[in-house]
Wavefront OBJ file of the C-alpha trace (Angstrom):
o trace
v -11.274 10.792 -11.295
v -12.074 9.216 -7.757
v -12.335 5.602 -7.534
v -15.674 3.924 -6.949
v -15.757 2.902 -3.152
v -17.521 -0.318 -2.976
v -18.709 -1.065 0.619
v -20.337 -4.034 1.882
v -22.537 -4.547 4.947
v -23.495 -8.509 5.958
v -25.538 -9.392 8.674
v -26.515 -12.810 9.707
v -29.349 -13.639 12.552
v -30.358 -16.850 13.541
v -32.186 -18.718 16.475
v -29.686 -19.871 19.235
v -31.190 -21.307 22.351
v -34.476 -19.855 21.823
v -33.223 -16.231 20.999
v -32.121 -14.505 17.936
v -28.483 -14.254 18.180
v -26.441 -11.917 15.290
v -23.964 -14.740 13.901
v -22.378 -12.914 11.105
v -21.527 -9.309 11.280
v -19.180 -7.886 8.865
v -18.806 -4.542 6.866
v -16.417 -2.696 4.585
v -16.136 1.257 4.360
v -18.060 3.321 3.499
v -20.703 0.770 5.187
v -20.764 0.236 8.822
v -23.152 -1.940 10.867
v -23.528 -1.259 14.543
v -25.379 -4.233 16.681
v -27.831 -2.793 19.414
v -28.308 -4.806 22.565
v -31.768 -3.241 24.076
v -34.058 -4.654 26.779
v -37.073 -4.492 24.364
v -35.345 -6.673 21.760
v -34.186 -8.978 24.469
v -37.660 -9.514 25.725
v -38.714 -10.475 22.527
v -35.936 -12.567 21.416
v -35.110 -10.353 18.565
v -31.685 -8.871 17.378
v -31.245 -5.357 16.248
v -28.716 -3.890 13.841
v -28.272 -0.407 12.614
v -26.747 0.346 9.101
v -24.562 3.505 9.082
v -21.803 5.035 6.965
v -18.681 6.804 7.822
v -19.338 9.911 6.018
v -22.768 10.552 7.085
v -24.513 9.514 3.658
v -23.443 8.376 0.353
v -20.944 10.241 -1.772
v -20.600 10.101 -5.426
v -18.884 6.785 -6.492
v -19.947 4.960 -3.328
v -21.717 1.440 -4.149
v -23.000 -0.238 -0.762
v -24.112 -3.716 -1.142
v -26.286 -4.997 2.161
v -26.736 -8.673 2.651
v -29.157 -9.724 5.292
v -29.954 -13.453 6.244
v -32.425 -14.618 8.599
v -33.052 -18.073 9.637
v -36.054 -19.941 10.513
v -37.729 -18.687 13.790
v -35.378 -15.729 14.249
v -36.513 -12.090 14.124
v -33.952 -9.251 13.093
v -34.555 -5.468 13.112
v -32.482 -4.022 10.502
v -32.489 -0.060 9.973
v -30.516 2.941 9.365
v -29.148 5.640 11.745
v -31.369 8.133 10.473
v -32.659 9.197 6.956
v -29.878 8.444 4.240
v -28.376 11.523 2.678
v -26.870 10.973 -1.065
v -25.007 13.977 -2.079
v -25.179 15.288 -5.419
v -22.234 14.328 -7.879
v -21.675 13.554 -11.539
v -21.409 10.020 -10.948
v -24.235 9.119 -8.486
v -24.405 6.538 -5.821
v -26.031 3.303 -5.086
v -27.200 0.952 -2.259
v -28.742 -2.415 -2.720
v -30.353 -5.037 -0.321
v -30.203 -8.713 -0.831
v -32.386 -10.444 2.002
v -33.057 -13.959 2.358
v -35.805 -14.480 5.460
v -36.850 -17.934 6.341
v -40.132 -18.882 7.538
l 1 2 3 4 5 6 7 8 9 10 11 12 13 14 15 16 17 18 19 20 21 22 23 24 25 26 27 28 29 30 31 32 33 34 35 36 37 38 39 40 41 42 43 44 45 46 47 48 49 50 51 52 53 54 55 56 57 58 59 60 61 62 63 64 65 66 67 68 69 70 71 72 73 74 75 76 77 78 79 80 81 82 83 84 85 86 87 88 89 90 91 92 93 94 95 96 97 98 99 100 101 102 103
């Protein structure tokens, strides 16, 4: 029987010198975080990060925990690379989000 693959994606965004900076980015397979630096986000003082997976979706036994922390005055856009596919399997798969956004 395949083992459960417990992935983790952690991103923290904080206001630094008037713009949002990604102050923590860490991930453990099968999760992956990809920071994006775009002119549109920079003009707004925002940060962008994309949640991805190495297998193109969640496979049976995958359990991904996403942690997002956004400090006061910071702006973070957290998205996925596309629609997240969950492949059929007897044990299923799970993804959770724990977000803390300060005013």
